[in-house]
C-alpha positions as CSV (number, residue, x, y, z in Angstrom):
1,X,0.0,0.0,0.0
2,X,1.5,3.3,-1.1
3,X,4.5,1.6,-2.7
4,X,3.9,3.4,-6.0
5,X,3.9,6.8,-4.4
6,X,7.0,6.0,-2.3
7,X,9.0,4.7,-5.3
8,X,7.9,7.7,-7.4
9,X,9.5,10.0,-4.7
10,X,12.6,7.8,-4.7
11,X,12.8,8.0,-8.6
12,X,12.5,11.8,-8.5
13,X,15.5,12.0,-6.2
14,X,17.6,10.2,-8.9
15,X,17.8,6.9,-7.0
16,X,15.8,5.0,-9.6
17,X,16.4,5.2,-13.3
18,X,13.9,7.3,-15.3
19,X,12.7,4.2,-17.1
20,X,10.4,3.4,-14.1
21,X,8.8,6.8,-14.2
22,X,7.6,6.8,-17.8
23,X,3.9,7.8,-17.8
24,X,1.3,5.8,-19.6
25,X,0.3,7.4,-22.9
26,X,-3.4,7.1,-22.1
27,X,-3.8,7.2,-18.3
28,X,-0.7,9.3,-17.4
29,X,0.2,6.9,-14.5
30,X,3.6,5.4,-13.8
31,X,2.5,2.1,-15.1
32,X,5.9,0.4,-15.1
33,X,6.3,0.9,-11.3
34,X,2.8,-0.3,-10.8
35,X,3.4,-3.4,-12.9
36,X,6.7,-4.2,-11.1
37,X,4.9,-3.9,-7.7
38,X,2.1,-6.1,-8.9
39,X,4.5,-8.7,-10.2
40,X,6.4,-8.7,-6.9
41,X,3.2,-9.1,-4.9
42,X,2.1,-12.0,-7.0
43,X,5.5,-13.6,-6.7
44,X,5.4,-13.2,-2.9
45,X,2.0,-14.9,-2.7
46,X,3.0,-17.8,-4.9
47,X,6.4,-18.3,-3.2
48,X,4.8,-18.3,0.3
49,X,2.1,-20.6,-1.0
50,X,-0.5,-18.3,0.6
51,X,0.8,-18.9,4.1
52,X,-1.0,-16.1,5.9
53,X,1.2,-16.4,9.1
54,X,4.4,-16.2,7.0
55,X,3.1,-13.2,5.1
56,X,2.1,-11.6,8.4
57,X,5.6,-12.1,9.7
58,X,7.1,-10.6,6.6
59,X,4.7,-7.6,6.8
60,X,5.5,-7.1,10.4
61,X,9.3,-7.1,9.6
62,X,8.8,-4.3,7.0
63,X,6.4,-2.2,9.0
64,X,8.4,-2.3,12.3
65,X,11.7,-1.4,10.7
66,X,10.0,1.2,8.6
67,X,8.6,2.9,11.7
68,X,12.0,2.7,13.4
69,X,13.8,4.3,10.5
70,X,11.2,7.0,10.3
71,X,11.6,7.7,14.0
72,X,15.4,8.0,13.4
73,X,14.7,10.5,10.6
74,X,12.3,12.6,12.6
75,X,14.8,12.6,15.5
76,X,17.6,13.8,13.3
77,X,15.3,16.6,11.9
78,X,14.6,17.8,15.5
79,X,18.2,18.7,15.8
80,X,18.5,20.2,12.3
81,X,15.2,22.1,12.1
82,X,13.4,24.1,14.7
83,X,10.4,25.5,12.8
84,X,7.9,22.7,13.4
85,X,4.3,23.7,14.1
86,X,3.8,20.5,16.1
87,X,6.3,18.6,18.2
88,X,6.2,15.2,19.9
89,X,5.3,15.7,23.6
90,X,7.8,15.5,26.5
91,X,10.6,17.9,25.5
92,X,13.1,19.1,28.1
93,X,15.0,22.5,27.9
94,X,18.6,22.1,29.0
95,X,21.1,25.0,28.5
96,X,19.0,26.6,25.9
97,X,18.7,23.4,23.9
98,X,15.6,21.2,23.6
99,X,16.0,17.5,24.2
100,X,13.3,15.4,22.6
101,X,13.0,12.8,25.4
102,X,9.5,11.6,24.3
103,X,10.5,11.1,20.7
104,X,13.8,9.5,21.6
105,X,12.0,7.1,24.0
106,X,9.5,6.1,21.3
107,X,12.3,5.5,18.8
108,X,14.1,3.4,21.3
109,X,11.0,1.3,21.9
110,X,10.6,0.8,18.2
111,X,14.2,-0.3,17.9
112,X,13.6,-2.9,20.7
113,X,10.5,-4.2,19.0
114,X,12.4,-4.4,15.6
115,X,15.3,-6.3,17.2
116,X,12.9,-8.7,18.9
117,X,11.2,-9.3,15.6
118,X,14.5,-9.7,13.9
119,X,15.6,-12.6,16.2
120,X,12.2,-14.3,16.7
121,X,10.9,-14.5,13.1
122,X,13.6,-16.6,11.4
123,X,12.2,-17.0,7.8
124,X,10.8,-13.4,7.7
125,X,14.2,-12.1,8.9
126,X,16.1,-14.1,6.3
127,X,14.0,-12.9,3.4
128,X,13.5,-9.4,4.8
129,X,17.3,-8.9,5.1
130,X,17.8,-10.4,1.6
131,X,15.1,-8.2,0.1
132,X,16.7,-5.1,1.8
133,X,20.1,-6.0,0.4
134,X,18.7,-6.5,-3.2
135,X,16.9,-3.1,-3.0
136,X,20.0,-1.4,-1.7
137,X,22.1,-2.8,-4.6
138,X,19.4,-1.8,-7.1
139,X,19.2,1.7,-5.7
140,X,23.0,2.2,-5.7
141,X,23.4,0.9,-9.3
142,X,20.5,3.0,-10.5
143,X,21.9,6.1,-8.8
144,X,25.3,5.5,-10.5
145,X,23.6,5.1,-13.9
146,X,21.6,8.3,-13.4
147,X,24.7,10.2,-12.3
148,X,26.7,9.0,-15.4
149,X,23.8,10.0,-17.7
150,X,23.7,13.5,-16.3
151,X,27.5,13.9,-16.7
152,X,28.0,12.4,-20.2
153,X,24.7,13.3,-21.8
154,X,23.2,16.8,-21.5
155,X,19.5,16.7,-21.8
156,X,17.8,19.0,-24.3
157,X,15.8,20.7,-21.6
158,X,15.2,24.3,-20.9
159,X,16.8,25.9,-17.9
160,X,14.4,27.5,-15.4
161,X,14.9,29.9,-12.6
162,X,12.6,28.9,-9.8
163,X,11.1,31.8,-7.8
164,X,9.6,30.5,-4.5
165,X,6.5,32.5,-3.5
166,X,4.4,31.8,-0.3
167,X,1.3,33.0,-2.0
168,X,0.0,33.2,-5.6
169,X,-1.0,36.6,-6.9
170,X,-1.1,38.6,-10.1
171,X,2.0,40.5,-9.0
172,X,4.1,37.4,-8.5
173,X,2.9,35.7,-11.7
174,X,2.8,39.0,-13.7
175,X,-0.5,38.1,-15.4
176,X,-3.3,40.5,-16.0
177,X,-6.7,39.9,-14.4
178,X,-8.9,38.0,-16.8
179,X,-6.0,35.7,-17.8
180,X,-6.6,32.1,-19.1
181,X,-5.2,29.4,-16.7
182,X,-4.3,26.1,-18.4
183,X,-3.8,23.1,-16.2
184,X,-1.4,20.4,-17.5
185,X,0.2,17.3,-16.0
186,X,1.0,14.8,-18.7
187,X,3.4,16.0,-21.5
188,X,2.0,13.3,-23.8
189,X,-1.5,15.0,-23.7
190,X,-1.1,18.7,-24.4
191,X,-4.1,19.3,-26.6
192,X,-5.7,21.8,-24.2
193,X,-2.6,24.0,-24.2
194,X,-2.2,23.7,-28.0
195,X,-5.9,24.7,-28.5
196,X,-5.5,27.7,-26.2
197,X,-2.3,28.8,-27.8
198,X,-3.9,28.7,-31.3
199,X,-7.1,30.6,-30.5
200,X,-6.1,33.1,-27.7
201,X,-5.7,36.8,-28.5
202,X,-2.9,38.0,-26.2
203,X,-4.1,41.6,-26.5
204,X,-7.1,40.5,-24.4
205,X,-5.8,37.6,-22.3
206,X,-2.5,36.4,-20.8
207,X,-1.8,32.7,-20.7
208,X,-0.7,31.0,-17.5
209,X,0.2,27.3,-17.6
210,X,0.1,25.6,-14.2
211,X,0.9,22.0,-13.0
212,X,0.0,20.6,-9.6
213,X,2.8,19.0,-7.7
214,X,1.1,16.2,-5.6
215,X,2.2,16.1,-2.0
216,X,1.0,14.2,1.0
217,X,-1.2,15.8,3.7
218,X,1.7,16.0,6.2
219,X,4.2,17.6,3.8
220,X,3.3,21.1,4.8
221,X,4.8,20.7,8.3
222,X,8.2,21.6,6.9
223,X,9.2,24.0,4.1
224,X,9.5,22.2,0.7
225,X,12.8,22.4,-1.1
226,X,13.2,23.3,-4.7
227,X,13.8,19.7,-5.7
228,X,10.5,18.7,-4.0
229,X,8.5,21.3,-5.9
230,X,10.3,21.3,-9.3
231,X,11.7,17.8,-10.1
232,X,13.0,16.5,-13.4
233,X,9.5,15.6,-14.5
234,X,8.3,19.2,-14.1
235,X,11.4,20.4,-16.0
236,X,10.6,18.2,-18.9
237,X,6.9,19.1,-18.8
238,X,7.6,22.8,-18.9
239,X,10.3,22.4,-21.6
240,X,7.6,21.0,-23.9
241,X,5.3,23.8,-22.9
242,X,7.9,26.4,-23.8
243,X,8.6,24.7,-27.1
244,X,4.9,24.7,-28.0
245,X,4.6,28.4,-27.0
246,X,7.6,29.4,-29.0
247,X,6.2,27.7,-32.1
248,X,3.1,29.7,-31.8
249,X,5.1,32.9,-31.0
250,X,3.1,33.5,-27.8
251,X,4.6,33.9,-24.3
252,X,3.3,32.0,-21.3
253,X,3.7,32.2,-17.6
254,X,4.7,29.0,-15.8
255,X,3.5,28.0,-12.4
256,X,4.0,24.9,-10.1
257,X,1.6,24.6,-7.2
258,X,2.2,21.9,-4.6
259,X,-1.1,20.6,-3.2
260,X,-2.8,17.5,-1.8
261,X,-6.0,18.0,-3.8
262,X,-5.5,19.0,-7.5
263,X,-9.0,20.4,-7.9
264,X,-8.7,22.7,-4.9
265,X,-5.3,23.8,-6.2
266,X,-6.6,24.7,-9.7
267,X,-9.6,26.5,-8.4
268,X,-7.7,28.5,-5.8
269,X,-5.1,29.5,-8.3
270,X,-7.7,30.6,-10.8
271,X,-9.4,32.7,-8.1
272,X,-6.1,34.3,-6.9
273,X,-5.1,35.2,-10.4
274,X,-8.6,36.5,-11.1
275,X,-8.6,34.3,-14.2
276,X,-11.5,34.5,-16.6
277,X,-11.3,30.8,-17.6
278,X,-9.8,27.6,-16.3
279,X,-8.8,25.1,-19.0
280,X,-8.3,21.4,-18.4
281,X,-8.0,18.3,-20.4
282,X,-10.4,15.4,-20.1
283,X,-9.5,12.7,-17.5
284,X,-9.3,9.0,-18.5
285,X,-10.2,8.1,-14.9
286,X,-13.5,10.1,-14.8
287,X,-16.0,11.5,-17.3
288,X,-15.9,15.1,-18.1
289,X,-19.2,15.7,-16.2
290,X,-17.6,14.3,-13.0
291,X,-14.5,16.4,-13.6
292,X,-16.6,19.5,-13.9
293,X,-18.5,18.6,-10.8
294,X,-15.3,18.1,-8.7
295,X,-14.0,21.4,-9.8
296,X,-17.4,23.0,-9.1
297,X,-17.4,21.6,-5.6
298,X,-13.8,23.0,-5.1
299,X,-15.2,26.4,-6.2
300,X,-17.9,26.1,-3.5
301,X,-15.2,25.7,-0.9
302,X,-13.6,29.0,-1.7
303,X,-14.0,31.7,0.9
304,X,-16.4,34.6,0.2
305,X,-16.3,36.6,-1.9
306,X,-15.8,33.9,-4.6
307,X,-14.3,35.0,-7.9
308,X,-16.5,33.8,-10.8
309,X,-14.9,32.2,-13.8
310,X,-15.7,29.6,-16.4
311,X,-14.3,26.1,-16.9
312,X,-13.4,24.7,-20.4
313,X,-12.8,21.0,-20.8
314,X,-11.0,20.1,-24.0
315,X,-10.9,16.5,-25.3
316,X,-9.8,14.8,-28.5
317,X,-12.4,14.6,-31.3
318,X,-15.1,16.5,-29.3
319,X,-16.0,20.2,-29.1
320,X,-15.0,22.0,-25.9
321,X,-17.4,21.8,-23.0
322,X,-18.0,25.1,-21.1
323,X,-19.2,25.2,-17.5
324,X,-19.9,28.4,-15.5
325,X,-18.8,27.9,-11.9
326,X,-21.1,29.1,-9.2
327,X,-24.6,30.6,-9.5
328,X,-25.4,31.3,-13.1
329,X,-28.5,31.4,-15.5
330,X,-29.2,27.8,-16.5
331,X,-29.2,26.7,-20.1
332,X,-32.7,25.2,-20.4
333,X,-33.9,22.7,-23.0
334,X,-36.1,24.2,-25.7
335,X,-39.1,22.1,-24.5
336,X,-38.6,23.5,-21.0
337,X,-38.6,27.0,-22.3
338,X,-41.8,26.3,-24.2
339,X,-43.4,24.8,-21.0
340,X,-42.4,27.9,-19.0
341,X,-43.9,30.2,-21.6
342,X,-47.1,28.2,-21.7
343,X,-47.4,28.3,-17.9
344,X,-46.8,32.0,-18.0
345,X,-49.6,32.5,-20.6
346,X,-52.1,30.5,-18.6
347,X,-51.3,32.2,-15.3
348,X,-51.2,35.7,-16.8
349,X,-54.8,35.2,-18.0
350,X,-56.0,34.7,-14.4
351,X,-57.6,37.6,-12.6
352,X,-55.1,39.7,-10.6
353,X,-52.0,38.8,-12.6
354,X,-51.9,40.2,-16.1
355,X,-48.9,42.3,-16.9
356,X,-47.6,42.1,-13.4
357,X,-46.6,38.5,-13.8
358,X,-43.2,37.7,-15.3
359,X,-41.5,34.5,-16.3
360,X,-39.1,34.8,-13.4
361,X,-42.1,34.7,-11.0
362,X,-43.2,31.4,-12.4
363,X,-39.7,29.9,-12.0
364,X,-39.3,31.3,-8.5
365,X,-42.6,29.8,-7.4
366,X,-41.7,26.4,-8.9
367,X,-38.4,26.4,-7.0
368,X,-40.1,27.3,-3.8
369,X,-42.6,24.4,-4.2
370,X,-39.8,22.0,-5.1
371,X,-37.8,23.0,-2.0
372,X,-40.9,22.4,0.2
373,X,-41.5,19.0,-1.3
374,X,-37.9,18.0,-0.7
375,X,-38.4,18.7,3.0
376,X,-41.7,16.8,3.1
377,X,-42.7,13.1,2.9
378,X,-43.0,13.5,-0.9
379,X,-39.2,13.7,-1.2
380,X,-38.9,10.1,-2.5
381,X,-41.4,10.7,-5.3
382,X,-39.6,13.9,-6.3
383,X,-36.3,12.2,-6.5
384,X,-37.7,9.3,-8.5
385,X,-39.2,11.7,-11.0
386,X,-35.9,13.5,-11.2
387,X,-34.0,10.2,-11.9
388,X,-36.5,9.3,-14.6
389,X,-36.1,12.8,-16.2
390,X,-32.3,12.3,-16.2
391,X,-32.6,9.0,-18.0
392,X,-34.7,10.6,-20.7
393,X,-32.1,13.3,-21.3
C-alpha cells in the first residue's frame, strides 16, 4: 500500500532510473512501477504458498523497521530544524537546547521491537534482510547510472529559474486579471494547451500554464525544497510547454503549485489570479461531467467573496465543454422554455396577474414548491421523478 507513491519520490531524487517513471500514454500513470509492484506481490504470494502467518511475519518485519527508520529520521530533523508547528510531547529544555525525550524514547521502543522481531521470526528475517540487500544494490546501481547519464549526456531541456513564493498573486505571476489558466500534467497529452495557444488573442488575455505537484497531507509541516517542488518531470513538462509556445510565438507564464487536492489547487489558483477561464483536459479516470462537478465543488469551498470564472474541458475529437462555476443562469432545454412560456400565458390570464406576472415569478414559485416537497414526505417521489427525467435526457 502506497509503494507506487514512495517509489515515485525515490525515482524523483535520482535513486531509480527514469525508465520506471515513464507515464502511460493514455492514463498518465507510472504504469511500469505499478506493474513491477504487482509482479512482486504475485511472486510473494506464490512463493509463500499463501501462508498467511508467514506473510504476516514478513509484513511485520517491514512495518516495524520502517517505523524505526522514520523515527530516526524525525529525531535527526529535530536537531536540524526548529520551525515545526507540532512537536512530539515531553521535551526538556537544557542549557537553551531542547532535548526530545519523548521522541527518543518512542524511537528506542521501536528499535527494541524491531530487534525482537529480527531474532524471533527466522524466515521473515532471512527474506527481509535479503530483500533489503537486493533493493540497496538496485538503488545504488540506479543512482550511479543516473549520475553517469547527467554527466555524459546533457538533456535537451530548458533551464528554469525557480522563484519561490508563499502566495499566488497577479503580482508574483505577472499576469493581468482575466487571464486564461491552463492546467497540464502529462506531457503526452497537451491538446488543451495547443488549443488555447492557437485561439487566444494576447491583447485580451495572458496565458498562464500551471501544473499541480502532488504532496502528502503531512508535507506542509516543513518547508518544501526546490527539488521537491520542481523535479526532473516538471522540468521536462515545462520544456515542452515552452517549445509549443515558441512555435506559436506566444509567451506563457509557468506555475508549479504543490497541493494535496489538485481540484482545490486549480480553483484557488484561478481565483487568486482572477482568471476569466480555467482550462483542463479530459481525464481518463473520470468522465468530463464528473471532472466539472469536482471542480465546481472545489469552487464552492472557496472563501467569500468567490471569484466567478468559467471552466473549459478540452478533449480529442469533441467540441470544448464550457461550465460556469457558481450561481449562473441555467441553459434550459427548448421544450422546458416552451413549457415555462405556456405556464406564464395560462397564469397571466388569471384575474389579478396580467402584466404584473413575469417568467421569473413562475420559475421562483416552482423552485419554492420543489424546496418544500424535498423537505416533506414527498421527497422520495420527487427524487424518483428527477431520476426518470435524467434517464430521458
